[in-house]
N, C-alpha and C positions, 0 to 999 in steps of 0.2 A: 217563494209558497213552498207548499210542503207537497211532498207527493206522493198518491198512496196507491197503494197497489189491490185491485178487486183478485180474488184466489180463490181459485174451484183447486178443491183438491179431490181425487180417484182412488182408495187408498188400492181394493180389488183389480186396478188395470183395467176396470170395462173399455176404456177407448184404446186403447191398446192391442187386447184383444179381442171386441170384437168388431171395431174399426179402423185398425192399425194403424194408429192416429199414434206419431210418435210426438215425446215430451221431454222437457217441458215445452213447452207454447207458448209462447208469449206476444199481445199486443189482440189490438181486435179478429186479423182477417186471419193470426191462426188459430184462432179460439171458433172463428165461425166456423169455419173450414172443420175442425177439433168435432164441431154438436154435425156437424152433415155430413161426417162418415161417418160415425157413431148412429145420428138417427137411421139414415139408411142400414146400416147393419140390425140396428135393433130400437124400434122406435119407441119402444114397448118399454124403453131399461127407464130406472129413477134418474139417475146422474142426466139425463140432457133436459127435464126441469130447473137443472141448478148449473149447469152453464148457460143456458139461456135466461136463466134471473142474474146471474152473473154479467151476463150483456146490456142488457137491460139498467143493471147499478149502472154500469162505466156510463150508456150512454146520459142516466139521467145524471153523474156528474160530470160530466164530461160536454151538457146542454150549462150545469152552473158554475163553466170556467176554469171546476177545477182542475188542478194534473193530474191525471189518471192515468195508469194504466191497467189489463185486464190481463189473466195470467191462469197458464193450468196447467195442471204437475197431478205425477201417480206414482202409483205404488206398484204392486209386484202382486200377481196371482196367488202368490200363498202368503194370504195377510197372518202380518206378524212382522217379528223384528227385524228379518229382509225390508220387509214391505215399507216399512218406518223409517228404517236406512235408504231405502232409495228416494221416500219425500223431502226426508234433507238432503240428501244432495240435491237435488231436484230445485230445491228451494232455495240453499245456496248460490246456482248457479241462475236465478232469477232473483234474487237480491246484487248480485253481483251485474247483473245486465239491464232492471230497473232504478236499481240504487234506490228504494222507497223509502218513507220516515216514520208509512202507518203502514192497514192495512184490512179491510177490509174482506173476513171469513166467510166464505159464497158456501152453502155443505145441503145435503139433507137430512142431516140430523142425527144419521144412523149410528155415528161410529166416532164423534166429535170429542170422545171421552180420550180416544186415543191421535187425535190430530193434533186436537189445539195447543197441548201442549210443544209438539215439534215447533209448529208456527210461534206462538211465543216465548219460545226461547232463543228465539233468533229477529223476530220481528215484533214488533208493538205494535198488536190490534184491537182497532178501534170499535168494531162493529162484528157483531157473527149475524148471518145474514142464513134462517131455514126452511128450506123450501121444502114444500107438501104436495100433492098431487091433489085437486078440487076436483077429479071427477071421479073419487076413493073416497069418502067419508068413510067414518062407523066402519060398521062391519066389511062394508064393500072394499075399504082403505086393508083391512088384515086379510081378508079374501083374494085382494090381488097381491097382497106381500105375499101371501103364503106361493099362489100359484106361482109367482116369480121363482120362491125359494124350491119346489120341487122343479123346474128345469134346468135348475144350474147345479150339476154334477159338486160342485166344491158344497156348497153353501146347504147342499141336502144331505149329503151328509155327514156337515160340522152338526146340524140342526135334531132330524131325524134318529142317526145312531144311537149317539148316547140315550136316546130317549126309548129305544129299542130292545136296546141293552138293558137300562136300570129295568123295566117289567116286566122282562123275561129275568131278571137275578134275584127280584122281587117275588115273582111267583113260583121262582127252583128253594125259593126257603118257605113258602106254604107250603109246596108238597110235601114238602120232605116227614113233617109228620101225619100226612094223611094218606102216602104209603105206608109209615111204618105201622096205624091203626088197623092197615090193611092185610100188613105181613100180620099181626099179629094176633084180628082174630078173622081173618079168611071173611071177612064180609066184605064185598063188593058196595055197600050201600056209600063206603065213607067215598070208592069209588066217583058214584054217582051223584053225591051231595058236591066234589070239587067241580062241577062242570064250568064255575066262573071262574076259577083255576084254572083251569085247562086253556077255556079261554081264551086267555088273556094273555095267558102262554103266546095260545099263537097271533093274537094280533102282533105284541113283542119283536114274535121271531119274525112276521110279514114286514111291519117296519123295517125292521136292521136288512131283510134284504131288503125290499126296497129302498132304502139309502144305498145301498152297494149297487144298486140294479140286479142282481144276482140273474136274472131271468134272462137278461141279455146279455148278460155274462155265458150263460150255459146255451143259449143259440147262438152263440159266435161258437162257443164249443166243439154243439154238435152238427154245426156249417162244417166249422175250418176240417174234423173229423171224418166229413161226406166227402169234403170234397181230396182226401187225403188215399178213403178208399178209391173213390175212384180212379184214382192219377196210380195205383198200387203199393201206393207207401207201404212198408212192410213193418213198421214204426205204429202200426193201428192195431196192426196184430200182437205187439207186446206188452203195450198200453193196454187190449181189451183182456189179456191172459194178468195180470198184474189187479186190473180193478177185478177179477174174478177169486184171484187168489185173496182180496185182500177182504172180499164178502164170507168164503170158506173158514177164514182165520178168523171174525167176528163170530161167524156160527160155531165154531170149534167152541171160542173161548164161552160161548154164553151158554151152548147147550152143557160143556162142562161144569159151569156154574153153578148153576141153578136147580143142579142134584139135590134133595129133599137132605138134611142133617147139618146141612155144615154152616159154621159160622162165617160172619161177615167176611172177618177179611182171608178166612182159607177160600170164599168163594172170587175173591182181588189175585190173591192167586192162581190161584188155577185157570180162571179169566187168562194170565199175562201169558201164564206158562203154556199155556195151548192156541193162544196164537200168538207168541213170538215169533219161532223161525218158518211160519205161513207169511207172517209181514215182511222178514226178512227179506225169503225168498220175492217175496211180489218188489218189493223197489229195486233186490238185484236186478227183476224181471223191468220192470221198468228203463232205467238208466243201461241196459244193454239193448234197449231197442236206442235210445235216441243216443247210446255207441255206434251201429250199427249205419245211422243215416249222415254222422259225423265223417265215417269213413267213407260212407256212397258218395256225400259232398263234396268234402274236402281228401280223401284217398289220406288222411293223418290220424294217430289213432291215437286215444282223448287219454291223456295221465292220468283227468281226473274220473275216466271211470275205475279206472285198476286202484286211485287211492283210496277210491271212494266206497271200490267194495271188499277194500282188506279194513278197511274203519269201521262199517257197519258189520262185518262177520268179528270184528275187536269188542265193539260197544255189544251186540248181541252177547256173544257169550260170557260179556261179564255181568251184563244182565239176567244172566242165565243164574250163574256163582248166586246171583244177588238174590235173585227170587228163591231159588236155592234153601241159604244161608233163613231169610224169610217165613218160609217153609219150616226147618227144623225149629227156627226161634215159636213160631207158634203153635209149633205142637202137629201138627200138618203131617207131617212126611217127615221118615227118616232114611237121610241123604249119610252116607258117609263124608265124612272130612278128605280123607284125601281127590273126591270126587270134583268138591267142589274145589280146591287148591290145583286141580285141571281142569277147569273149566275157566278161572281166571288168569292161571298161568295160558293158554293158547290165546285167550285177550288181549294179552299183552304183548303176546308174540304178533297175533295178526296188527295190532299199535305198531310194534316195529320195523315189522316187516313197510308195512304203510313210507311210514317214513325214511325206512332205507332207498325206496322205489322213487320219491321223489325226487331223492337227493342227486341220486344215480340220474336219473333220466336231468336231475341240471345241470349238472354234469356232461352228460354227453351233449346236452346241446351247445352249453359251452367250449368242448375243445371243437365240439365241429364248426360252429360258427371260429375259433381260430386255427380249422384249420384251410375254413375260407378265404381267410384275410391273409394268410399267410400266400394260398395261389394264388389270388387279386395280385397280390402285395406284388409279386415273382412276374 
């Protein structure tokens, strides 16, 4: 008599993540235990309907005196090639254990196009049973599925983040002619008439921020910052100074760039020229706070801070030289060639110093390890 395998596939591993189920689960007892564990953890999960449908099919076939077994296999939370490889590995383990001749695939119909080829490449599938929730037909079904997605971090990001990005990108493209018309005419009616465009951009931004729970992240950041302030952590001061410098840099760049009579290319050059060095010192200030924190905790001098500081100065001088070249090309400012050459030379010198510092520090560590090893051998 041919042996039939009733197979349940959970591609995103809800059974493992939520219920703590170890898979593959083979046999009625193991599958029933997996259903109970997920049911206790999340009674609204649609995978519960799928696994109970598989148990029902197993019992029906067993009552018909058919040679049948039931099994559950899972993938990974990072749905994709990693998840599918895990499904393939677990399926092969089940096939070795059960040795079925054919299979009945039970699913919720959501990702059959991904799972079905994996199963059929290793086992003959005679039937596919798709399970739907009866309590949520039509509009209720869509609403139920949507609310479930909103509670799942990964699914919410995959669904909502692209929608928010696309909506913002489209509205930004539509904003360009509006601002050009306002710039050419100075008539605010162009801005007033584009209220729908600005509203759409706001909606897209809200959807994107909700997808990544930016509100929760900001709340956690504020809570951690307040906790550090109460504990007297000095890194908070450096972070606040760095944030203030960033805002000052942006303000200096904007105020310089909005001067009347300037061309668009000149405004861009002026903005970056006026904000560049303030931003550099903001980065160094924030990094210095982290350096002090590490030294206080581990009594260790961070190589990353020293090399990073040298590299940020290197990049800053090279960028300053590039901005000066653009100023000359766009006829905005006359800068002597010697000054540009000096800026690039200083930038490359800082880069060389960063590389030499890193090499010297590694040699020092290697020599110290060799000395400690020789002392231990003696």
